[in-house]
Structures are given as C-alpha cells and as structure tokens.
C-alpha positions as CSV (number, residue, x, y, z in Angstrom):
1,M,0.4,-0.3,0.1
2,S,1.6,3.4,-0.8
3,H,1.3,6.6,1.3
4,S,-1.4,8.4,-1.1
5,Q,-3.7,5.0,-0.6
6,I,-3.8,5.7,3.2
7,S,-7.4,6.3,4.0
8,P,-7.8,9.7,5.5
9,A,-9.1,8.1,8.8
10,A,-6.0,6.3,9.3
11,I,-4.1,9.4,8.3
12,S,-5.9,11.3,11.4
13,R,-5.4,8.4,13.6
14,I,-1.8,9.0,13.0
15,A,-2.1,12.7,13.6
16,E,-3.5,11.6,17.0
17,Y,-0.8,9.5,17.7
18,F,1.9,12.0,17.2
19,K,-0.3,14.9,19.4
20,V,-0.2,12.7,22.1
21,L,3.8,12.6,22.0
22,S,4.2,16.6,21.1
23,E,3.2,17.3,25.0
24,V,6.0,17.7,27.1
25,S,4.5,16.6,30.5
26,R,3.6,13.4,28.5
27,L,7.1,12.8,27.2
28,Q,8.8,13.6,30.9
29,I,6.1,10.8,32.3
30,L,7.1,8.4,29.1
31,C,10.8,8.6,29.9
32,C,10.5,8.2,34.0
33,L,8.3,4.9,33.0
34,R,11.6,3.8,30.7
35,S,13.2,2.3,33.6
36,G,10.0,0.3,34.7
37,A,6.8,0.6,35.9
38,K,5.4,3.1,38.3
39,N,2.8,4.5,40.6
40,V,1.5,8.0,40.2
41,T,3.3,9.1,43.5
42,E,6.9,7.7,41.8
43,I,5.9,9.6,38.7
44,I,5.4,13.0,40.6
45,G,8.4,12.6,42.4
46,E,10.7,11.7,39.4
47,T,8.7,14.5,37.0
48,G,8.0,17.0,39.6
49,L,4.5,17.3,37.9
50,G,1.7,18.1,39.9
51,Q,-0.9,15.2,40.5
52,A,-3.6,16.2,38.8
53,N,-1.4,16.9,35.7
54,V,0.1,13.1,35.8
55,S,-3.3,11.6,36.1
56,K,-4.6,13.5,33.3
57,H,-1.5,12.7,31.1
58,L,-1.4,9.0,32.0
59,K,-4.8,8.7,31.1
60,I,-4.2,9.8,27.6
61,L,-1.3,7.8,27.4
62,T,-3.1,4.8,28.7
63,Q,-6.6,5.3,26.3
64,V,-4.0,5.5,23.1
65,G,-2.0,2.5,24.5
66,M,1.0,3.9,24.9
67,V,1.3,3.3,28.7
68,S,-0.8,0.0,30.3
69,R,-2.2,0.4,34.1
70,Q,-1.6,-2.4,36.5
71,P,-3.7,-2.5,40.0
72,Q,-1.6,-3.9,42.9
73,G,-3.4,-4.0,45.8
74,V,-4.3,0.1,46.8
75,S,-1.8,1.2,44.2
76,V,-2.0,1.3,40.4
77,F,1.2,1.0,38.9
78,Y,1.7,2.3,34.9
79,E,4.4,0.8,32.5
80,I,5.3,1.2,28.9
81,A,2.9,-0.9,26.5
82,D,4.8,0.1,23.5
83,S,8.2,0.5,23.5
84,S,8.5,1.4,19.6
85,I,7.6,5.2,21.2
86,F,11.3,5.2,22.2
87,R,12.6,4.1,18.6
88,L,10.7,7.1,17.3
89,C,12.1,9.5,19.9
90,E,15.3,8.0,19.0
91,I,15.0,9.0,15.2
92,A,13.8,12.5,16.2
93,C,16.5,13.1,18.7
94,N,19.2,11.8,15.9
95,Q,17.4,14.2,13.2
96,L,17.5,17.1,15.5
97,S,21.4,16.6,16.5
98,V,22.1,16.8,12.8
99,R,20.1,19.7,12.4
100,L,22.2,21.7,15.4
101,E,25.5,20.3,14.1
102,E,24.4,21.9,10.6
103,E,23.1,25.1,12.2
104,S,26.4,25.1,14.3
105,Q,28.4,24.8,11.2
106,H,26.8,27.5,9.7
107,L,27.4,29.7,12.3
108,E,30.8,28.9,12.6
109,Q,31.3,30.3,8.9
110,L,29.1,33.2,9.5
111,D,31.4,34.0,12.6
112,T,34.8,33.3,10.6
113,F,33.6,35.7,7.8
114,K,32.6,38.6,10.2
115,R,36.0,38.4,11.9
116,S,37.9,38.1,8.5
117,R,35.8,41.7,7.6
118,L,36.7,43.3,10.8
119,M,40.4,42.8,10.2
C-alpha cells in the first residue's frame, strides 16, 4: 500500500498518535516509565509534575495504548505498553542532532566571515 492509498481516517489516527507525543509532560512521564513500572506518587517524584497533571496525562497515554495500567493492591502501577515510542524519539533526537550540527557549522562560518571583514 502506497502512502497515497492511506485513508483519511488512518491519517487522522496517525496525527492523533503524534499529537499525544507532542506534549512535554507526557514525554516526561514516558521517559520516567522507561526504567520500569511506577505508581503516580513515584512519577510525581521523578518528574516534578503535579498530581492532577500526571493523572490527566496518564489517562491519555493509557487510552492510546502507549502505557498500561496494572492495579496492585491499593496502588495502580503504570508501565510502557509500546516500546516503539522510544525508537520514534531516538529517530527524532538523531535528526535534531544533525540539524543542530549543521546550524552550528553555519554559525561558525558566519563568525569566521565576520571576523575576516573586521580585520
């Protein structure tokens, strides 16, 4: 199936998936859970986010299937349900690194040009 054959409904779902990943607090929570299952108190402690904020974002992450919820006694533990998220983040980080390196080289060239004009 080519990209032009993807239905608008499927494209909409893909966009929703990326929207979930576009929120800083949700990325913080996902990074926190990368090391293993945690309850809300532990997530709050590691991220510094407020309880209401963490709960709201965990609900969203659970609804889209990125995080799973496991009741254990009186606590509920959350864990990564879809580790492919981290491959996506790695791809994005690698691309950002390349772009930052290119920008740094351009700035260096401008700085060299500016210094040569002042001499």
